[in-house]
N, C-alpha and C positions, 0 to 999 in steps of 0.2 A: 507728457505734459509737464512734469516736475522739472525735467532737464531743460525744456524750452523756457520755463519761467526763470530758472537759475541763470541761463544765458542772457535773458532779457535784463535781469537785475545787474549782471556784470556790465552789459553794454550801457545801461543807464548810469552806472557809476563812472564809467570812462567818459561818457558825454558830459556828465556833471563836472568832472575834474577839468576837462578841456574848456568848458564854459567859464568856470571860475578863473582859470588862468587868463583867458581872454579879457575878462572883466578887470582883473588887476593890472594887466599890461596897458590897457587902454584908459584906465582910470575912470571908467564909466561908473557913476553912482549906482548902487544896488537898487535904489528905489526906481530909477529910470528904467532899468532892465525889467523890473517887476511889472511896470505899467504896460509893457509890450507882450506879456505872457497872457494868453487867453484863458488858461485853466490853472486854477489854484487848487491843488489836490493835497489833502492831508491823509497820509497813510497811517493807520494805527500802529504805533510802536515800531515804525520802520525808519526813523530818522537815523539811527545808528545801526547800519546793517552789518557791521563787523562784530558787534558784541551785543546780540539781542538777548534780553532776559526772557525766560519762559513766562507766559501769561495764560491763565485760564480765562477764556473769553466768554464761554457760556456752557450750559449743560442741558441735556434733555434726558428723558427717562421712558422706559417701557417695562413690560412685565419681566424682561430679561435682565434688567439692571439699570444703572445710572451711567450715562455717557458724558464725559467731560472733554471739551475740545480746547486744544492748546495751541498757542501761537508762539513762535520764536524757538530758540534752541537749535540744535544741529540734527542732521539726518539720523544719528544714532540715538536720539532721545528715547528713553524708556522710563516708565513709572515703576519704582521699586516697591513702594508701599502706599496705601491709601487708608485714611482714617475718617470715619463718619461719626461725628460727635466724639464719644470716648471709646469707640469700638474700631478695631482694625478690620478692614474688609478681608474676608477669607480668600477672595479671588480677585485679582487685578490683571488685566491684559492691556497692552498699549502698542502703538505703532503709527505709521503714516495713515492719514485719512483715506488714502487710496486703497489701503489693504483692509479697511473695516468691513467691507461686504454690504454696507448700507449705502445706496446711491445718494449723492448730494441732491437736495431739493432747492431749486431757485425760483423765487416768486418775483416777477418783473411787473411793476405797477407804473403806468405812464399817465400823467396829466395831459390829456389830449385837447386842452383848451386852445383856442385860436391864438391867445397871447403867447403861449409857449411855442406853438407851431411856427409863428412868424419869426421867432428869434432862434429856435434850435430844432425845429421840426425834422428836417432832413437828417441832421446829425443824430437826433434821438433815435430815429428808425435805424440808422446805420449802427449806432451803439448797441441796440438791442440785438440786431442780427449778428454782430461780432461776438456778443456774449454767448449766443447759442452756438456759433461756429467753434468757440474755444472750449466746448463742454468736455467734462471728464467722462470716462466710460460709464454708461448707465445713468448719467445725471438726468433728473426730471425737471422740466420747466412748466411753470404755471404763469400765464400772461393775462393781464387785465388792464383796461383803461378806466379812469374814474373822473367823475364830475360831481353832480348832485347825487348820483348813484354810481354803482360799479357795474361794468360790463366785462364779464369773464370771457375772454377769447379762447382760452385753452386751459383745461384742467391739467393736473400733473401728468406729463407724458414724456417719453423718450423718443417720440417721433419728431425729429428735428426739422424735417422737411415741412411737415404740417405746421409746426410752430412758426417757422419763418414765413410761411404763406399767410398766416394770421397777422403777423407783424407788418408785412408789406401792405396789407389791406387797411391799415389804420388810417383814419382821417381825423382832421382837427376841426373842432366845432366851437361856435360862439356860446360859451357856457360858464357858469360858476363852478368852482370845485371845492369839495369839502373832504380833505384828505383824512382828517382825524377819524371821522365816522367810518370811512371805507377801510382804513388801516385797522381799526378796532375789530371789524368783522373778520378780516383776514387773519388777525392774530388769534382770534377765538378758534377759527378753523384749524390753525396749526397745532392746537393742543389735541391731537388725535391719537396719542399713544405711539407714534412713530418716532424713534430716537435718532433718526438720520439728521446730519447737519443740515439745518434749514436757514436760508438767508433770503432777505428781502432786498431788492434793488428798486429804489423809488426815484423816478425822474419827474421833477416838478419845479415850479417857480416859487415854492414856499409852502409852509403848512398853514392851513386856514386858521383864522382867529374867531371862528363862529362861536358866539357865547353859549349857544344851546347844545354844542357838540360835547364830546368827552374832553375832560380837562387833561392837561399835560401830565399831571400827577397820575391820573387814572390810566392813561396810555402807557406810561413808563412802568407802572406796577404790572400791567398786563404783559409788557415786553419781557419783564423779568420772569414771570410765570411761564410764558410761552417758550423761552429759551432760544430765541432767534437772534441772528445778527442782521442789522439793517445798514446797508450802504445807501447813501443819498447823493444824487446829482442835482444841484440847485441851479436853475437857470436865472441869471442875473437880469434884473430890470432896473429902472431908474429909482424906484422907491420901495423895494421889497426886502431891504436889509433885515428888518425885524422878523419877517416871515421866514427868510432863509435861516436865520439863527435858530429859530424854533425847529425847523426841519433838521438842521445839522445836530441839534441836541439829541435826536433819536439815535443817530449814529454813535455819538459819544456815550450814550447810556448802554449801548449793546456791543461796543467794541468794533463797530464798523468804520469804513472810510467815508469821507464826505468831500465833495468836489464842487467848486464854484465854476460854472460853465457859461460861456457866452459864444458869440458867433465865431470866435477864433479858436475855440476849444477843439481838440482832436480826440475822437472816440477811442483811438488805439491806446492812448495814454491812460484813459479812464479804465478801459478793460484790463490793462496790465495791473493796475492797482487793485481792482476788485478781485481779480483771479489769483491774488496772493493766498486766497482761501485754499487753493489746491495744495499748498505747502503745509497745511495744518497737520497736527498729530491728534490722536484720540487716546483716551483712557477709559476703559470699560470697568466699572466697579460693580461687584456683586455683593450687596450688603449682607451682613449677618441676618438670618431670618427674624431675629428678635427686633431688629431695627427697621423692618419693613412695615412702617405704620402710617404711610401716606403723608408724613410731615416734611417740612424743610429742615435741613441739617447743614451744619458747617462741615465742609470737607477739607482735609489737609492731605496734599499729595507730595511725596518725596520723589524727586525727579533726578535722573542721572543723564547728563548731556555733555559730550566731549570730555568725559572723565571728571566732570565737576558735578557736585550734588547741590541741589537747591530745593526750596520748598515753596509751593503755591497754595493759596487758599481760595475757595469759592463756595457760595451757598447753592445747594442742590435740592431738588425735589426727589424724595424717596418714594418708590412705588409701594402699594399695599401688598402684603403677602397673602397667601390663601387662608391662613389661620389654622389649617389642618396640621401642618408640621409642628407648629408651636404647641398645639394641644397634645399631639402625640408625645412630644419630648417632655411635656409637663407631667404626663401620666407615668412615663418611664422614670423620671426623676422622683416622682412621689413614691413609687414602689421602692426605689432604692433608698429613699429617706426612711421609709417604714422599716426596711430591713436593718438599717443602721440604728434606728431607735430601739428595735427589738434586741439588737446586740448589746446596746448600751444599758438596756433595762436589766439584763441578766447579770447579777453581781458575780464577781470573781469569788469562788469558794476557796477559803484558805485550806491548805494542807496541814492537818493536825496529826502529829505523831502520837497515837494513842498508846504506843508501846514504850514511850519515853520512860527511862528508869527501870526497864525490864531486867537490866543486868544486876539490879539490886534484888536480892532474894525476897526482901520484904515489900517491894514496890508492887502496887496493883493499879489497873487503869482507873482514872478518875471519871466519875459520872458526869462532871460539868462539861468537859470538851465534847463528849458524845452528844449531850443534850443540845449544845450550841450548834453542832453539825446538823442535827435533825431539823432545828428551827430554820436555819439558813437554807437548807435544801428545799424545805417545804415552801418558803417564801419565793425562792427562785422558780420553782415549778409553777406556782400560782401566777407569777408575773408572765411567764411564757404562755400559759393558757389564755390569759386575758388578751395579750397581744395578738395571738392567733385568732381569737374570736372577733376582735375588732377588725382585723384584716379581712376575714371572711365576710363580715357584715358589710364592709365598705365595698368589696368586690361584687357582692350580690345586690347592691343598692340599685334600684331602677332609675330610669331617667327622671330628672327633676322637672316637675310640671309647674309652670309659673301661672299664677292666678291674679291677673290685674283686676283693679276695681271697676270692672265693666260688666254690665248685665244686659241680656237680650231683652226683647220686648215681652217675652213670657216670664221675665223676672227670674230666670234661671242663671246660675253662675256659669260664665263662659270660661272654659279651660283652654288655655293656649298651649299647643304642643308644637306642631311644626310652624305655626304662625308666630308673629311677633306683635309688639304694640309700641306705639310712640307716646311719650308723655312729656308735656311742656309745663314747667313750673316757673311762674313769675319770680324772678330773682329778688325783687323788692317786696313782693307780697306772696309768700309761699302758699297761702291758702287759695290763690287764684291758679287753677290748674286746668289743663286740657289733655285729653288722651283719645286715642283711636287705635283700632286694630290695624296692623300693617302686614298685608300679604305681599303685594307687589309695590304699591305706592300709597302715600297719604297726601291729599291736597289740603293745604291750609289757606283759608280765605276769610273774608268778612261776611259774605252773603251765601257762599256755596263752598262745598268741599267736605272732607271728612272731619276736619277740625275747624270750627267756626268761631272766630274771635270777633263777635258782633259788637263788643263794647269799645272797640278802637277804630275810630274813623280813618286813621292813617294806614290801615291795612286794606289792600285792594280786594276786590271781589274774589278773585282767584290770585293769591299772592305768591305762594311758593309750593314746592312739592318735595317730599322725602321719598326716595326710591330705594327699594331693596333689590340687590342683585346677589343671590346666594347668601354668603355671610357678610357681604359688604353693604354699606349704606351711602347714599349720595344725596346732596341738597341741590335743588335747581330752582332758580327764580323764574316765575311765569309772566314776566313782563310787568312787574308791579311798578306803581308810580314812585314809591319811595325806596325801593330796593330791598334786597335781602342780605343780611350780614351774618357771617360765620366767624366766630372768634374775633369779632371787632372789625373784620375786613369785608367790604362789599364783594359779593360774588357775581360773576358774569357768565358762568358756565356751570355745568354739572360738576360739583365739588365733593370729594370724599369727606365724610363726617364720622365722628366717633361718639360713643356713649359718654355722657358727662361733659360735653362741650357746651358752648353758649350760642344760641340762635337769636339774631336780632330781626324782629319782624314788626313793622310799624313803630309805635312809640315805646314798646317794651322789649326787654331782654329776657330770654327764657333759658332755664337749665334744660338741656335736651337729654332725655333718657330713651335708649333703644333697648328693649328687652325681648 
């Protein structure tokens, strides 16, 4: 597939050169030529194919590490080093995307309204079929049509015969379409812990401007979090320029291509553009265990391509670590630190020559140096004994039992051992606090739940939920009217959270304690 794409690129360059020569010789104005072209395609960073600069277009993550996908560069592109924040990654691997071992995932979404069908319907079906025919080995396709709701024709599958049969059966209906809502749901689904390169191909006559749907800013933030590339094919009508511009902004935000198509557009050209994805490279970063805290970090990659070194930057989402390795290392470091302290506490005993002056017949040992020696030795011995006792006491200390300010109905103190508890403290009024025991989850709401915030009318009846999975904690919105916010950003899916962070629920912000 890579060889076929390279040959196609060469043929396209030759055709372009011949076309330009013909234009110059015949003195045909460029704008006149452009009016006869049915497809205007913008390929991301492919205008100068002889000297492409490497670009990090997106990143995804899983428990195995962070995956950064790179466009441009030569076939010998390798990533020498990778830095996350201030830390160099201990393990970095790179290569062509075809050698990654994770199959590419392609989501095709078609607006099957009758307005698009009349202008581009047959070619849209042919375009989708050709995308499936040009698949890479193991590539998985997910196909859906959308209107006021989404109809999933095929989940992710590598059964290409079945996928094409679903595509052939698509019909075009008289309906309104709301792309932003459907796209939002699919972007949420793509945050599934699979680090494979995931791309969306959207064929529509524009993005809806429904005022009650998700805003453009919300969608683009979700695109960033999902780590997908969106290619768009916009079908031109007489009055949809503004809607097409919004549609194409999705591609510009994610590093995808966008194409204006009408009745004269050729699906083969569009497929060639989209399938430049098969020429991508990947870099797999394994962060230092201390940096695996579930946050977004700036990544700096040093790349070697065609004998030249360059640097690219990208913001990536880092997975959570297990916590066990960090704790084990901390104990080892603590024991080592104790040994070093014990060594430092033992003073160096000076060597005193008590026989100094013995060669003189009348010289006798002085009692003062001997007394000093005894005092120093006694102090050193006492210090060593104290250090040993402290170390033994620390080693034999039992597990720490946390006692939250919570009492059972019998007014007996509840001791938390394997269980945890959640505490919310109003940032502007620290005396306003809420707490509950956390075994598997805690529901926060106004009228029901484990924590009831009854004095805030902007809190929904069941507003949000804090979930415990082992040593990790997550925040999930339960369809609240006014949304749930974590560290100032609204969440739309299960989001990892940390002790000491800020939860926005209703009118107030709370300091979140997980103990």
